[in-house]
N, C-alpha and C positions, 0 to 999 in steps of 0.2 A: 431228280432235280426239280424243285418247285420254284416257279417264277410267278410273282404277283404283278399284275398290270393295272394301271389306272390312268385315265385322262378324262377331263371334263369335256373335251372337244367332241364334235359330232362325227369324227372319223375313226372312232375307237375300233369299230369292226375291222377296218383295213389294217390297223396296227396289230390287232390280235391275230388275224390271219397270217400276216407277214412273220410275226414272232413264232407262231406254231410251225410255219413252213421252214424257218431258218433254224429252229431248235426242236427237231422232232423228238429228241430224247428227253425233252422237258415237259412237265405238266404246267401249262399256262392257266392261271386262275385270274378272274377279273373281280376286283374289289366291288362290292363289299364282301363277296365270298373270299375266304382266305384259308390256306392250309394251316395245320398246326405248326409246321416248321416252314419258314420262308427262307429260301436260299438266296434269291435275288428279287429285287423290286425294280420295276421299270415304270416311271411315273412322270406326270406333268401336273404341277400345282396340286399335289395330293392333300387330302384333308388330314387334320391332326390325328384323327383316329387311326388312319392307315400308318402314319409314322410310328405311333405307339405300338402297333402290331409288328413292325419290322423287326424289332428286337435285335438279335445279333446276326442279321443276315450278312452274307459275304460281300454284298455291295448293293448300293442303291443307284440306279441309272436315271439321269434326268433327260427327258426328251427335248433337249435344246442345248445351245452353247452357254446361255446365261443361266446362272444358278442363284440369282439374287433372291428369288422367292423362297429358296430353301435355306437361306442363311440363318433364319431365326427359328427353324423347327427343331424340336428336341431329339435330333437324331444322335444315336450313340456315337461317340468319338471312335469307337472300334469299327464302325461301318464305313467303308470308303464311299464317298460321294463322287460319282463319275459323270462328267458332262460329255456331250457330243463334241468331237473335234472335226470341224469341216463338215463331213457327211453331206456333201453337195451344196453347202451354204456359201463357201468361199467364192465360187464362181458367180453365184447370184449376187452376192454383196459387191463384188467387183463390178458387175454390170450396172448395179444401182449407182455406185459411186461414179463410174465413168459417165453415165448419162447426166448426173447432176453437174459434174465438172464441165462437160461439153456444152450443156445447156447454158451454163454461165459464161464460159469462155467464148462461145460463138454468139452470145447475146440473143438467143432465140426468143426469150420473153419480150425483148424490145421489138423483134420482127412480128411477133404475134400481135402486139399492141398496134404496130403500123398497119397490119392487115385489117384489124377491126375498124380502123379509120380510113381504109382504102388509100393508103399513102405508100408510095414507092420511095423507101428511105434506106438506101445502102449505108452501112456503117464501116468505118475504117477498122481493119483487122487489128486485134490486140497482139502485141509481141508475145509469143509463147514463152520466150526465154525469161520474160518478166512476170509470168503467170504461175507463181509457185502454188502447189497444192500441199497442204499439211494434213497428214494422217494422224489423228489423235488416238493412239492405240495400235501397236504393231504386233498383235497376235496373229493367228492364222488368217483371220479375215482381213486385217489391215495389210498384211504381207501381200495377199492376193490382189488387193486394190492397188497397192503401191507398185507392184511389178508391172501391171498393165499400164498404169499412168506413165511409168518410166519408158516403156516401149513406145508409147504415143508421143514421147518427146517432151513431156512436162518436167520441169524441175520439181522435185518432191522432197519434203522433209517429213520426219516422223518423230513422234514423242512416245516414250514408254518408260516403265519403271527402271529398266536397265538398258544400256546401249545395245542396239541391234545392228547386225551387219547385213545389208542388202544393197546390191550394186545399184548405183545411181541415187541412193537415198541418204540424205544427211540425217543422222540420228541424234536426238536430244534426249536427255534423261530427266528424272523427276524434278530436280532443282532448277532445271532450265526451261520451265514452262513459259515464263514471260518472253524469253528470247525466241522460243519456238513459235508462239502465237504471232509474234511480230513478222514472221516470214510468210504468213498464210493469206494468199489472195482468195483461196477457197479452203475452208476448214472442214474436214470430213471426220466426224466423231464415230469411232468404233471401239470405245472403251467398255469394259464390263462395269456394271453398277455395284459399287462397294461403299462401305462407310467413308472411304477416302475420296471417292469420285462423286458421291451424291451432291448435286448442286454445284459441281465444279465450274460449269459454264454460267457464271453469274455476271453481273454488270462489270465488276472490276476486271475479270479475266477477258470477257468479250471485248472490252474497251481496248485491250492490248492488240487486237487485230488491226491491221491497216485500215484506214478509212476506205469504204467501198467493198470490204471483204464480204464473202458469201458463206453461209453456215449450212452444213449438211449434217443431220443427226439420224443415223440408222442403227444406233446401239440401244440405248434405253432412255426413256423420257425423263427419268429422275436426274440425269446428268445436267439438264438444262433448266435454268430459271426462266420460265415462260415470260413473265412480265418484263424482265430485264432485256430479253431478246427483242420483244415488241418495241420497247422504248428506244433501243438503239437503232432499230430499223426506222422508226418514225423520226428520229433525230438525224437520219441519213448517215450515221457512222457505219452501219452495216447495210449492204444493198438489198439483202433478202435472204431467204432460207428455204431449204427443202427438208421436210420433216416426215419421218416414217414411224416414229415412236413417241409415246406420250406418257405422262405420269398417270393419267386416267385413260383406260382403253375399254371400249371404243371412246374416241375423243368426244366429249359432250357437245351437243349441238350448239350450245350457247358460247362455246369457247371462241375467243377472237381469232384464233389461228384459221378457222374455217373461211373467214371472210376478208382476211387481210390481203390486199392486192399484191403484196410482194412475198407472200409465203405460199409455198406449194405443199399440200398435205397428201400423203399416201397412207393407206390403212394397214401399217405393219406388214408390208409385203416385200421388203428389201431382200430377205433371205428366208424363204419358207422351208420348214423342215421337210426333207425328202424321206418318205417312209422306208422305202427299200434300202437306200444307202445307210440310213440311221440304224435300221434293224441289223443290217450286215455288220456294222461296227459294234453294236451291242453284243450280238451273238459271238463275234470274234473275241471280244474282251471276256465274255463269260467262259469261253473255252480256254482262254489263256489262264484265267483264274483257276479253273478246274485242273489245269496242268501245272499250277504253281509258278506261272510266268508273270512278268510285269505287264501292265496294261497302260494304254493311253487315256488321258482325260481325267485323271484323279485330281480332285479339287483340293487346293490348299485352303483350308477353311479360315485361316488367319488372314489371308489375302482376299479371299472371296472369289477366286477363279482358279 
């Protein structure tokens, strides 16, 4: 069995070691070296030349949950494109979302401002029953965040392409986006980036949020229209934002997000891919394919996830 591996990241040696340990029966080759016949490719942001060499491989595995960078590559329709499903990322994403929600709900930014002025300024507690959190995207990551928020006692709404059932969560579907946005004291965006979702959070839709709402984006930068968010914050319709993902990464130093007083920036760390958990999932899927069994994570290329 031949497995071709590629990542431009500086941790490739750890991935290769983990793959060889998890699949001792396979020959793992690192691009640009490639065997004459490729059974499986395991990649992150691969060059076009690699995709051309994949040919009729049994599957191409993406080292991440988001596959937007692979939607335009000329991969044969006969080759299943497989994304990671959770692999340790759901817990991390839930942690990130919970921190963002609690920071907003308990008004810690205001207390930090009071500290800088050496002022003792207690604030009246916000009624949690009135502090609805909206999860935009109820996939595996959105489910994980919603479950914890419900356990913490927050009212939670969720929006997805189809109705989802999760205890304590009111679910909205595709044509109910305006109604969903109107519920969100905090909006947590966990959608995949597709042709349908690119630029989804523009001025028109962000204006549907209640006055004073807070925006959290930990999904993909392309979902958000940067200038529209900044304008609505400056107009005080939106109270602020916590952003982990951006259209250009690393975020350019001249970008206004860096220095806006009501925007918190983190460097795409909300859910870092865990090597061991990811490799275990990939190895398990490869063995299931070898046995003729169905696998998890196969991407519907029409939908983009």
